[in-house]
N, C-alpha and C positions, 0 to 999 in steps of 0.2 A: 240653653242660651238665654241670658237675661237681656231684656230690651226695656228701655225707658223711652216713652214718647211724651214730649213736651208740646202742649197745644199753646203756641204763642199768640195766635190770632185765629178767630173762627168766624169772622163776619163775611158777608158777601157784598161786593160792590162798594159799600160805604161802611165806615165804622158806626157802631151803635153805642149806647150808653155803657154797655157791658162787654162789647166785643171789638177787638182791633182787627185790622186786615189780615188776610190769610197767610199763615206761616206755621210750619210744623218742624220740630227738630226730633230726629230719631237717634237715640244714643245706643250704640252697640260696641262692646269691647273697648270702651274708652274713647270712641270716636263719634262725632256728630255728623249726620247726613241731613241737610236742611232741604225741605220741600217747600218751595216758594219763599218769598221774602217781602211780604207786605209790611207796611210800616205799622208800629215801630218795633220790628223784630229784634233789633240790636238792644234796645232798652229792656225788652222782655228777657233776653238772654242774660244780660247783666244782672237784672233783679233776681233771676233764678240761680245766680252764682255759677253759671256754666263757664267752664274754661274755654276762652275764645280760641285758644290754640288747638282745641280738640276738633274744631270744625274741619271736616275732610273735604266736603264738597257742598255746593249749593245747586239745586236743580230748579230752574224756573219753568213752570208748565206752559205759560204763555205770557204775553207782554201787556196784559191789562194792568193798570196802576195798582189795583188792590192785591196783585200777586207779586209785584216787583218793586214797588215804590220805596221799600226799606233797604234795597241793595246798596245805594250810595252811602247811606248812614252806617250800614253794617261794615262796609270797607273802611270808612273813616274811623269808626270805633276801633277796628282791628289795628289801624295805623296809629292813632293817637294814644291808644293804651300802651303801645310799645311792647305788647305781650305776644304779638304774632310774629313767628319766625318761619313757620312752614309755608310752602306755597299753598295757594287756595285755587281750586278749580271751580268755575262757575259755568254751568251748562245753560245755553241760551237758545231758544227756538227760532226757526225761520231765517237762518243765515244772517242774523242781525248782530252778531257779536262785535263787529267793527263799529257799528253805530253806538253800541253800549260803551265801548271804549271811548269814543268821541264824547259821549254824554258825560262820562266821568271826568274826562279831561276838562270839559267846560266847567265842572264843579270843583276844579283844582285837585283832582285825584288822579293825575297821570301816573303811569307805572313807575317812571323814574323817580317819583317823589315818595313812593311807598317803601316801607321797611320789609316787605315780603312780596313775593311774586304772585300775580293774579293771572291765571290762564283762563281765557274765555273761549269756550268750545261750542260750536254749533251742534245742535241736537239733530239726530236722525233716528228713525225707528230701529233701534238695535241696542246691543249692550253698550252702555256708556262708560261704566266704571267696573273694575274688578280689582280689588285692592288686597285680597287675602282674607279680609273679614266679611265683606259683602260684595254683591254685584248688583248693579242697577240697570234695568232695561227701560226704554221709552216705548210707549204705544200711542199712536195717533188718535186724537179725538176730533169730532166735527164742530167743536164749539166756535172757534174763530171763523172757520170757513162758512159756517151757517150764518153768522152775523154779516159777513162781507157779501154773501149772496142777497141777504135781505136789504142791505144798504144799496146795492146795485139795482135791484128790482124796484124797490119802493121809494128810494130817495135819490137815485141817480148818482150816488157817491162811488167813485172808482179811484183807484190809486195803487201805488206800489206798497201795499200793506202785506206784512207776513200773514200767511194763511194757516200757520201751524199752531197746534196746541196738543198737549201730551198728558197722558197718565204715566206714572212711574211705578214699577214693581221692584222692590228691594228684596233680595234673597240672601239669607245668611243661615248657615248650618241646616240647609234643606228646608227652611221655613220662609214664607212669602208674606210681605207686607205690601199692599197695593194702595197707593195714594192716587185718587182719581183725577186730581186737577178738576177742570171744568169740562163737562160733556154736553153734547147736543141732544143725544138720546142715550138711554141706558145701554142700547146695543153697541155703543162705542166701546164698551168694556168686554164684549164677547171674546175677544182674542187674548185677554189677559186675566180674566176673573177666575179661571179654573185653578184649584190648588192654593187659593189664598187663605192664609191663617188669620190675618188682621186686615180689615178693610177700613181705610180712612176715606169716607165717601161724602161727596158734596150734596147739599140740599138746597142749592140756589136755583138750578135750572131744571130740576125734577121735583114735582110734588112728592112729599114724603110717602104717600100711599103707593105711587108708581115706583118709587125707589125700593120700597120693601117688597112689593109684589115681584119685582125682578129678582130679588134675592131669595125668594121662597125655596127654590130647589138648589141653592148654591151651597148650603151647609157650611157657611163661613163661621168659625168659632167666635170671632170677635168683630163686631160691627160698631164703628165709631162715626157718628154723623158730624160733619164739619160744614163750614162755608154756608152758614144758616141764612136763608133769605130774610130780609127785614120783616116781611109779613109773618114769619114764624118766630121772630125774636120774642122772648118771654113766654114761649109756649113749649118749653122743653119737656114738661111733664106729658103734654099731649102727644108730642112726637114719640117719646119713649113708650107710652102706652100703646100707640098705634103699631110701633115696631114689635113690641112683645106679642100683641094680638096676632099679627100676620105671620111672624117668624116662629112664634112659640118659645121664645127665649128672650132674656133681657138684652137690650142694646144700650150703648152709651151715647148720649147727646153731649158733644163736646162743648166746653166753656173755656174761656181764656184762663190760663194759669194752671189748667189741669195737668197733672203728671200721671201717666198710666204705666204701670209696671207689668210686664209679662215675662213668664218663664216658658219660652216656646221650645 
């Protein structure tokens, strides 16, 4: 099975001089599965020459702006290019899909004005998609719930916020690709890390050493570091050396525009 992974954005929280906000496109058998849609994912797809009609689904791990801010522009690009004909499914955490629809309507992107159908589906920890090529399952993380607990205890901030955040495991031809999204602790991955062939792991909320220590006994063939904390920007060689020292094999520190080809 041939897989191509496009790293459209690899920053964390804020863009940097060399990194856009988080977004990854996984290409399998002519279809694209997008993990998060930080801005400017649509521009990155266009510059890569990706067929916009090949996007089968978009999976939003949580609703921080650096993970979903590019979604309206992606939908507008699909509309104004007049190239999109197939329906698009967008998976939204926290039972917030109706609010996302209202947000897009405010931005003059109501369903009735689009040349293709957009289905917004709420995520729950289960199999989300199974299309004959791949299946995608969602696994809860503690990233957002941890922040809301901190807000309530330390700042007195309470409200009707979604508490949900997710990792996504894509399975095709018996091989597994895990996109971690954002985690609170590495143990958030305990229920989905086994059997992973390619790990797309975040380095924003875990120090690299803690990340690699967790992976020592996991025997994952391909480890790709994403969502790089600003404090580690421009320190790619340091991260790579640390990963190789701890894991005993080379790892990949992702950079924007990178295309990774795997024959799994």
